[in-house]
C-alpha positions, 0 to 999 in steps of 0.5 A: 317617311319616318321610322316607327319607334317604341311609344312613350312608356316602353321599357327603359333601355328597349332601344329605338331603331336608328333614324338613319334607316328612314327612306329620306335618309336612304336617298340623301347624298347619293351623288349626281350619277344616282340622281341622273339615274333616277331622272332616267327612270322617271323619264322612262315612267313618263314615256310609258304613261304618255308615250301612246298619247304623244307618239307622232304617228300610228305605230302599226300603220304599214307602208312597205314602200318605206321599209327600212328607210332612214330618217327623213322629214318628220320621221326622226328615226326612220322606219322599220322593216314594214314601213312603220315609224320607229320613234312612234313604236319606241314610245308606245313600246315603253308602256309594256316594258316599263309597266310590265317590269314594274308589276313584276317588281311590285309582286315580287317584293310583296310576296318576298316581304311577306315570306321574310316577315313570317319566317323572322317572326315565327322562326323554328319549324316555320322558318325551316320549312319556308327556307327549304321551299325557297332553296328549291325555288332557286333551282328554277330560272325565271326564263324557264318559268316564263316558258312553262307559263307560256306553254300552259296559259299561252304566250302573253305579258301577264303569264310571263310577268306572273312567272317572273314574279314567282321566280324573283320572290325567293331572292327578295325573301332571302335578303329581307329575312336576314334584315327582319331577323335582326330587327326581330331580335332588337330590344324594342320589339320585346318591349312592345310585346310585353305591352301587349302589341300583337304580331300583325301590329308589330310587323306592319307598324314597326318591323316592315317600316324599319326595313323599308329602305332595303325593300325599296333597294331590292325592288329597284334592282328587280325592276332592272332584271324584269325589264331585261327578262320581259324583253327576252321573253317577248323576243322569244315570242312568249310575251308581248305579241306582234304587231303590238309595239314592245322593245323586245318585239322590235329587237326580234322583228329587226333581225332580218334588217340587221342581217341586211345592213339595216340595224336601226330597228333592233339597235334603237330598241336595244339602246332603250333597254340598255339605258333604262337597265343601266340607270336602274341597276346603278341606282339599285346598287347604291340604294342597296349598299346604303340600306345594308349599311344603315341596317348594321 
Protein backbone atom coordinates (compact mmCIF):
# COMPACT_ATOMS: atom_id res chain seq x y z
CA UNK A 1 0.00 0.00 0.00
CA UNK A 2 1.58 3.25 -1.08
CA UNK A 3 1.06 6.61 0.52
CA UNK A 4 -1.19 9.01 -1.38
CA UNK A 5 0.54 12.14 -2.59
CA UNK A 6 -0.59 15.31 -4.23
CA UNK A 7 -1.67 14.82 -7.86
CA UNK A 8 0.10 16.35 -10.82
CA UNK A 9 -0.59 20.06 -10.95
CA UNK A 10 -0.41 20.63 -7.20
CA UNK A 11 1.18 23.85 -6.17
CA UNK A 12 4.93 23.85 -6.28
CA UNK A 13 6.49 23.31 -2.93
CA UNK A 14 3.28 21.78 -1.57
CA UNK A 15 5.29 18.91 -0.19
CA UNK A 16 4.51 15.25 -0.60
CA UNK A 17 4.23 12.86 2.35
CA UNK A 18 7.42 10.87 2.80
CA UNK A 19 7.18 7.38 1.40
CA UNK A 20 8.75 5.96 4.57
CA UNK A 21 5.29 6.02 6.15
CA UNK A 22 3.92 3.32 3.89
CA UNK A 23 2.77 0.06 5.44
CA UNK A 24 5.41 -1.84 3.48
CA UNK A 25 8.16 0.30 4.95
CA UNK A 26 6.65 -0.20 8.40
CA UNK A 27 7.24 -3.96 8.30
CA UNK A 28 10.66 -3.89 6.62
CA UNK A 29 13.64 -4.67 8.84
CA UNK A 30 11.75 -5.34 12.08
CA UNK A 31 14.13 -8.12 13.11
CA UNK A 32 13.72 -11.85 13.56
CA UNK A 33 12.06 -11.59 16.98
CA UNK A 34 9.32 -9.41 15.52
CA UNK A 35 8.84 -11.82 12.64
CA UNK A 36 8.68 -14.69 15.14
CA UNK A 37 6.03 -12.75 17.05
CA UNK A 38 4.08 -12.26 13.83
CA UNK A 39 4.31 -16.01 13.19
CA UNK A 40 2.91 -16.73 16.66
CA UNK A 41 0.02 -14.34 16.01
CA UNK A 42 -0.61 -15.98 12.64
CA UNK A 43 -0.63 -19.40 14.28
CA UNK A 44 -3.14 -18.18 16.87
CA UNK A 45 -5.40 -16.83 14.11
CA UNK A 46 -5.09 -20.11 12.22
CA UNK A 47 -5.96 -22.05 15.36
CA UNK A 48 -8.97 -19.82 15.94
CA UNK A 49 -10.19 -20.56 12.42
CA UNK A 50 -9.43 -24.28 12.20
CA UNK A 51 -9.37 -25.29 15.88
CA UNK A 52 -13.01 -26.47 16.08
CA UNK A 53 -12.45 -28.55 12.95
CA UNK A 54 -9.05 -30.03 13.87
CA UNK A 55 -9.72 -30.76 17.55
CA UNK A 56 -9.18 -34.48 18.21
CA UNK A 57 -12.11 -35.00 20.62
CA UNK A 58 -15.42 -33.46 21.62
CA UNK A 59 -14.40 -30.56 23.92
CA UNK A 60 -17.63 -30.84 25.94
CA UNK A 61 -17.73 -34.64 26.37
CA UNK A 62 -17.81 -35.37 30.11
CA UNK A 63 -16.23 -38.44 31.68
CA UNK A 64 -15.68 -37.94 35.41
CA UNK A 65 -13.70 -41.16 35.64
CA UNK A 66 -10.86 -39.26 33.89
CA UNK A 67 -11.14 -36.08 35.97
CA UNK A 68 -7.72 -34.41 36.27
CA UNK A 69 -5.98 -37.40 34.70
CA UNK A 70 -2.69 -36.49 33.04
CA UNK A 71 -1.58 -37.19 29.47
CA UNK A 72 -1.95 -40.72 28.16
CA UNK A 73 -2.78 -42.38 24.86
CA UNK A 74 -4.06 -39.87 22.32
CA UNK A 75 -4.82 -37.27 25.00
CA UNK A 76 -1.68 -35.16 24.76
CA UNK A 77 -2.51 -32.82 27.63
CA UNK A 78 -4.78 -35.10 29.62
CA UNK A 79 -8.16 -34.09 31.02
CA UNK A 80 -9.71 -31.27 33.02
CA UNK A 81 -11.61 -31.54 36.29
CA UNK A 82 -14.70 -32.86 34.49
CA UNK A 83 -12.93 -35.40 32.32
CA UNK A 84 -12.89 -33.33 29.12
CA UNK A 85 -9.93 -33.42 26.74
CA UNK A 86 -7.74 -30.39 27.49
CA UNK A 87 -6.10 -30.08 24.08
CA UNK A 88 -9.49 -30.05 22.35
CA UNK A 89 -10.78 -27.36 24.70
CA UNK A 90 -7.66 -25.23 24.16
CA UNK A 91 -8.03 -25.47 20.39
CA UNK A 92 -11.72 -24.59 20.44
CA UNK A 93 -11.24 -21.90 23.09
CA UNK A 94 -8.84 -20.00 20.83
CA UNK A 95 -11.77 -18.91 18.66
CA UNK A 96 -13.53 -16.77 21.26
CA UNK A 97 -10.29 -15.35 22.68
CA UNK A 98 -8.68 -14.44 19.37
CA UNK A 99 -11.73 -13.42 17.34
CA UNK A 100 -13.24 -11.58 20.29
CA UNK A 101 -10.04 -9.60 20.78
CA UNK A 102 -9.78 -8.95 17.05
CA UNK A 103 -13.32 -7.55 16.97
CA UNK A 104 -12.58 -5.29 19.95
CA UNK A 105 -9.39 -3.99 18.31
CA UNK A 106 -11.11 -3.33 14.97
CA UNK A 107 -14.06 -1.48 16.51
CA UNK A 108 -11.77 0.58 18.73
CA UNK A 109 -9.54 1.55 15.81
CA UNK A 110 -12.49 2.45 13.59
CA UNK A 111 -14.11 4.70 16.20
CA UNK A 112 -10.82 6.16 17.40
CA UNK A 113 -9.64 6.92 13.85
CA UNK A 114 -12.91 8.63 12.98
CA UNK A 115 -12.76 10.81 16.11
CA UNK A 116 -9.11 11.68 15.44
CA UNK A 117 -9.80 12.75 11.86
CA UNK A 118 -12.82 14.85 12.86
CA UNK A 119 -10.93 16.69 15.58
CA UNK A 120 -7.88 17.25 13.36
CA UNK A 121 -9.85 18.48 10.39
CA UNK A 122 -12.36 20.80 12.04
CA UNK A 123 -10.34 21.87 15.08
CA UNK A 124 -11.68 24.74 17.19
CA UNK A 125 -14.76 24.01 19.28
CA UNK A 126 -15.20 20.57 17.72
CA UNK A 127 -11.71 19.59 18.85
CA UNK A 128 -12.31 21.05 22.31
CA UNK A 129 -15.60 19.23 22.86
CA UNK A 130 -14.37 15.86 21.60
CA UNK A 131 -11.11 16.13 23.55
CA UNK A 132 -13.06 16.93 26.73
CA UNK A 133 -15.32 13.93 26.14
CA UNK A 134 -12.25 11.73 25.66
CA UNK A 135 -10.78 12.98 28.94
CA UNK A 136 -13.98 11.95 30.73
CA UNK A 137 -13.91 8.53 29.03
CA UNK A 138 -10.40 7.88 30.38
CA UNK A 139 -11.89 7.76 33.89
CA UNK A 140 -13.76 4.50 33.16
CA UNK A 141 -11.61 1.33 33.09
CA UNK A 142 -12.50 -1.23 30.44
CA UNK A 143 -13.21 -3.99 32.96
CA UNK A 144 -15.63 -1.71 34.83
CA UNK A 145 -17.54 -0.96 31.64
CA UNK A 146 -17.65 -4.68 30.87
CA UNK A 147 -19.14 -5.38 34.31
CA UNK A 148 -21.75 -2.67 33.80
CA UNK A 149 -22.58 -4.04 30.34
CA UNK A 150 -22.99 -7.54 31.80
CA UNK A 151 -25.32 -6.16 34.48
CA UNK A 152 -27.46 -4.33 31.93
CA UNK A 153 -27.45 -6.71 28.96
CA UNK A 154 -26.50 -9.99 30.63
CA UNK A 155 -23.17 -11.86 30.59
CA UNK A 156 -21.96 -12.51 27.04
CA UNK A 157 -18.91 -12.10 24.86
CA UNK A 158 -20.71 -9.55 22.67
CA UNK A 159 -21.66 -7.19 25.51
CA UNK A 160 -18.19 -7.45 27.03
CA UNK A 161 -16.52 -6.87 23.67
CA UNK A 162 -18.61 -3.80 22.89
CA UNK A 163 -17.92 -2.35 26.33
CA UNK A 164 -14.17 -2.84 25.91
CA UNK A 165 -14.32 -1.27 22.45
CA UNK A 166 -15.91 1.84 23.95
CA UNK A 167 -13.22 1.92 26.63
CA UNK A 168 -10.32 1.52 24.18
CA UNK A 169 -11.47 3.97 21.49
CA UNK A 170 -10.46 7.14 23.41
CA UNK A 171 -6.87 5.90 23.69
CA UNK A 172 -6.69 5.33 19.95
CA UNK A 173 -8.25 8.73 19.25
CA UNK A 174 -5.78 10.52 21.53
CA UNK A 175 -2.73 8.95 19.87
CA UNK A 176 -4.00 9.39 16.30
CA UNK A 177 -5.20 12.95 16.91
CA UNK A 178 -1.66 14.24 17.25
CA UNK A 179 -0.54 12.48 14.07
CA UNK A 180 -3.59 13.68 12.17
CA UNK A 181 -3.01 17.27 13.31
CA UNK A 182 0.57 17.16 11.99
CA UNK A 183 -0.64 15.71 8.71
CA UNK A 184 -3.43 18.31 8.45
CA UNK A 185 -0.86 21.11 8.78
CA UNK A 186 1.31 19.92 5.88
CA UNK A 187 1.47 22.05 2.75
CA UNK A 188 0.12 19.39 0.38
CA UNK A 189 -3.22 19.41 2.22
CA UNK A 190 -3.61 23.14 1.70
CA UNK A 191 -2.64 22.72 -1.96
CA UNK A 192 -5.32 20.09 -2.48
CA UNK A 193 -7.92 22.24 -0.72
CA UNK A 194 -7.13 25.09 -3.11
CA UNK A 195 -7.76 22.71 -6.01
CA UNK A 196 -11.24 21.99 -4.65
CA UNK A 197 -10.71 18.67 -2.86
CA UNK A 198 -13.41 18.16 -0.23
CA UNK A 199 -12.90 17.17 3.40
CA UNK A 200 -14.13 13.60 2.90
CA UNK A 201 -11.81 12.95 -0.04
CA UNK A 202 -8.81 14.50 1.67
CA UNK A 203 -9.36 12.59 4.89
CA UNK A 204 -10.05 9.19 3.34
CA UNK A 205 -7.57 9.32 0.44
CA UNK A 206 -4.70 11.27 1.98
CA UNK A 207 -4.77 11.85 5.75
CA UNK A 208 -5.97 8.36 6.67
CA UNK A 209 -3.50 6.45 4.43
CA UNK A 210 -0.64 8.62 5.63
CA UNK A 211 -1.23 7.70 9.29
CA UNK A 212 -2.14 4.09 8.48
CA UNK A 213 1.14 2.78 9.90
CA UNK A 214 0.30 4.27 13.29
CA UNK A 215 -3.24 2.89 13.06
CA UNK A 216 -1.89 -0.63 12.44
CA UNK A 217 0.50 -0.29 15.39
CA UNK A 218 -2.25 0.87 17.74
CA UNK A 219 -4.57 -1.89 16.58
CA UNK A 220 -1.88 -4.50 17.25
CA UNK A 221 -1.27 -3.23 20.77
CA UNK A 222 -5.00 -3.12 21.53
CA UNK A 223 -5.37 -6.69 20.31
CA UNK A 224 -3.05 -7.82 23.10
CA UNK A 225 -4.92 -5.79 25.72
CA UNK A 226 -8.22 -7.21 24.49
CA UNK A 227 -7.03 -10.82 24.80
CA UNK A 228 -6.17 -10.24 28.46
CA UNK A 229 -9.30 -8.26 29.31
CA UNK A 230 -11.70 -10.65 27.58
CA UNK A 231 -10.06 -13.57 29.37
CA UNK A 232 -10.43 -11.69 32.66
CA UNK A 233 -14.10 -10.96 31.95
CA UNK A 234 -14.74 -14.63 31.15
CA UNK A 235 -12.81 -15.63 34.28
CA UNK A 236 -15.24 -13.51 36.29
CA UNK A 237 -18.20 -15.22 34.61
CA UNK A 238 -19.28 -12.13 32.66
CA UNK A 239 -18.11 -13.10 29.18
CA UNK A 240 -18.06 -16.55 27.60
CA UNK A 241 -20.19 -18.92 29.63
CA UNK A 242 -19.30 -22.47 30.65
CA UNK A 243 -19.39 -25.17 29.28
CA UNK A 244 -18.25 -23.31 26.14
CA UNK A 245 -14.51 -23.64 25.74
CA UNK A 246 -12.56 -20.42 26.32
CA UNK A 247 -9.13 -19.77 27.78
CA UNK A 248 -10.50 -17.45 30.48
CA UNK A 249 -13.22 -19.94 31.38
CA UNK A 250 -10.64 -22.73 31.56
CA UNK A 251 -8.51 -20.77 34.04
CA UNK A 252 -11.60 -20.21 36.21
CA UNK A 253 -12.70 -23.83 36.02
CA UNK A 254 -9.20 -25.04 36.84
CA UNK A 255 -9.04 -23.21 40.18
CA UNK A 256 -10.30 -26.22 42.11
CA UNK A 257 -7.81 -28.55 40.47
CA UNK A 258 -5.04 -26.01 41.07
CA UNK A 259 -5.73 -26.07 44.82
CA UNK A 260 -5.78 -29.87 44.78
CA UNK A 261 -2.46 -30.17 42.99
CA UNK A 262 -3.75 -30.51 39.41
CA UNK A 263 -2.66 -27.24 37.77
CA UNK A 264 -2.64 -28.35 34.13
CA UNK A 265 -6.03 -26.93 33.11
CA UNK A 266 -5.40 -23.40 34.43
CA UNK A 267 -1.71 -23.53 33.56
CA UNK A 268 -2.19 -24.56 29.91
CA UNK A 269 -4.79 -21.86 29.25
CA UNK A 270 -2.67 -19.24 31.00
CA UNK A 271 0.38 -20.19 28.93
CA UNK A 272 -1.65 -19.77 25.71
CA UNK A 273 -2.71 -16.29 26.79
CA UNK A 274 0.81 -15.30 27.88
CA UNK A 275 2.42 -16.48 24.64
CA UNK A 276 -0.10 -14.73 22.38
CA UNK A 277 -0.13 -11.50 24.38
CA UNK A 278 3.68 -11.40 24.62
CA UNK A 279 3.99 -11.82 20.85
CA UNK A 280 1.36 -9.18 20.14
CA UNK A 281 2.82 -6.71 22.65
CA UNK A 282 6.36 -7.02 21.32
CA UNK A 283 5.28 -6.67 17.70
CA UNK A 284 2.91 -3.80 18.52
CA UNK A 285 5.59 -1.85 20.37
CA UNK A 286 8.07 -2.29 17.52
CA UNK A 287 5.49 -1.15 14.98
CA UNK A 288 4.49 1.78 17.17
CA UNK A 289 8.09 2.96 17.54
CA UNK A 290 8.74 2.72 13.80
CA UNK A 291 5.49 4.41 12.85
CA UNK A 292 6.09 7.34 15.21
CA UNK A 293 9.64 7.70 13.91
CA UNK A 294 8.31 7.82 10.37
CA UNK A 295 5.73 10.45 11.26
CA UNK A 296 8.27 12.91 12.62
